[in-house]
C-alpha positions as CSV (number, residue, x, y, z in Angstrom):
1,M,92.4,93.6,62.4
2,H,89.7,92.4,65.0
3,V,91.1,91.2,68.3
4,L,89.0,89.8,71.1
5,L,90.3,90.3,74.6
6,T,89.8,87.6,77.1
7,E,91.1,87.6,80.7
8,S,91.9,85.1,83.5
9,A,91.0,87.9,85.9
10,F,88.5,90.7,85.2
11,G,90.6,94.0,84.2
12,D,93.8,92.2,83.3
13,S,93.5,93.2,79.6
14,G,92.3,96.7,80.2
15,F,95.6,98.3,79.7
16,L,95.5,97.0,76.0
17,V,92.2,98.3,74.6
18,Q,93.2,102.0,73.8
19,P,96.7,101.1,72.5
20,L,95.2,98.4,70.2
21,R,92.5,100.7,69.0
22,D,95.1,103.4,68.4
23,A,97.0,100.6,66.3
24,G,94.0,100.3,64.1
25,C,92.4,97.3,65.6
26,L,88.7,96.7,66.3
27,V,88.6,95.3,69.9
28,S,86.0,93.2,71.4
29,R,85.7,92.0,75.0
30,C,84.1,89.2,76.9
31,H,83.2,91.0,79.8
32,S,81.1,94.4,80.0
33,R,82.7,97.4,81.8
34,A,81.1,96.2,84.9
35,G,82.9,92.9,84.9
36,V,79.9,90.5,83.9
37,R,80.5,88.2,81.0
38,R,78.6,88.9,78.1
39,A,77.7,85.6,76.5
40,P,75.4,84.4,79.6
41,A,74.0,87.8,80.1
42,P,70.2,88.1,79.0
43,G,70.3,88.7,75.3
44,G,74.1,88.7,75.4
45,R,76.4,87.0,72.7
46,C,80.1,85.8,72.9
47,P,81.7,88.0,70.3
48,L,83.2,84.7,68.8
49,D,79.7,83.9,67.7
50,E,78.9,87.2,65.7
51,P,78.5,86.0,62.2
52,F,79.9,89.2,60.5
53,A,82.3,90.2,63.1
54,Q,84.8,87.3,63.7
55,P,88.0,88.2,65.6
56,D,91.1,87.7,63.5
57,L,93.2,87.3,66.8
58,V,91.9,85.9,70.2
59,C,93.7,86.0,73.4
60,A,91.9,82.6,74.3
61,V,91.9,79.1,72.8
62,R,89.1,78.4,70.1
63,D,89.4,76.0,67.1
64,H,91.3,77.4,64.1
65,V,91.7,80.9,65.5
66,P,95.0,82.2,66.0
67,V,95.8,82.5,69.9
68,A,98.4,84.9,71.5
69,L,99.0,85.0,75.1
70,V,100.0,88.3,76.3
71,S,100.9,88.9,80.2
72,P,99.2,91.7,81.7
73,D,102.6,92.2,83.6
74,V,105.2,93.6,81.2
75,C,108.1,92.3,83.3
76,V,106.7,88.8,83.2
77,R,106.4,86.6,80.2
78,A,103.0,84.9,79.7
79,E,102.8,81.3,80.8
80,V,101.7,78.8,78.4
81,P,99.2,76.2,80.0
82,P,100.3,72.4,79.7
83,G,99.0,70.9,76.5
84,L,98.8,74.2,74.6
85,E,102.6,74.4,73.7
86,N,101.8,73.8,69.9
87,R,98.6,75.8,69.9
88,V,99.5,79.3,71.0
89,T,102.0,82.0,70.5
90,V,103.4,84.2,73.3
91,V,103.8,87.7,72.4
92,D,104.6,90.8,74.5
93,V,102.5,94.1,74.2
94,D,104.8,95.6,71.5
95,G,104.6,92.4,69.2
96,L,100.8,92.5,69.6
97,L,100.5,96.0,68.8
98,A,103.0,95.8,65.9
99,T,100.9,92.9,64.5
100,C,97.9,95.2,64.4
101,R,99.5,98.0,62.9
102,A,100.8,95.6,60.2
103,A,97.2,94.2,59.6
104,S,95.9,97.6,59.2
105,G,98.5,98.6,56.5
106,E,100.6,101.0,58.7
107,L,103.6,98.9,58.6
108,G,103.3,96.6,55.9
109,V,105.0,93.4,56.6
110,L,106.6,92.4,59.9
111,G,110.0,91.6,59.9
């Protein structure tokens, strides 16, 4: 499974990168390690626009792409922005990792 991590504040999703990779996911980010957005950088591209590496799961809103909102704070549930109630799914970190493991064949079907 290919996951694109986006953030409302740079660094919010950093804690998810290695656990997602360990769960068998390919992880792309919208920011470089220095915090610069990749798409507007000279020669940069948005990972959503790569023709052969389309993400399967995106933590952002985009047409016809599954959207999962994950809070950077494990004690606080992600808040769904008004108007997106029927377009996004709120999951916790464990749920996101379980989805990646299942997609990579480690767990089979989620129950």
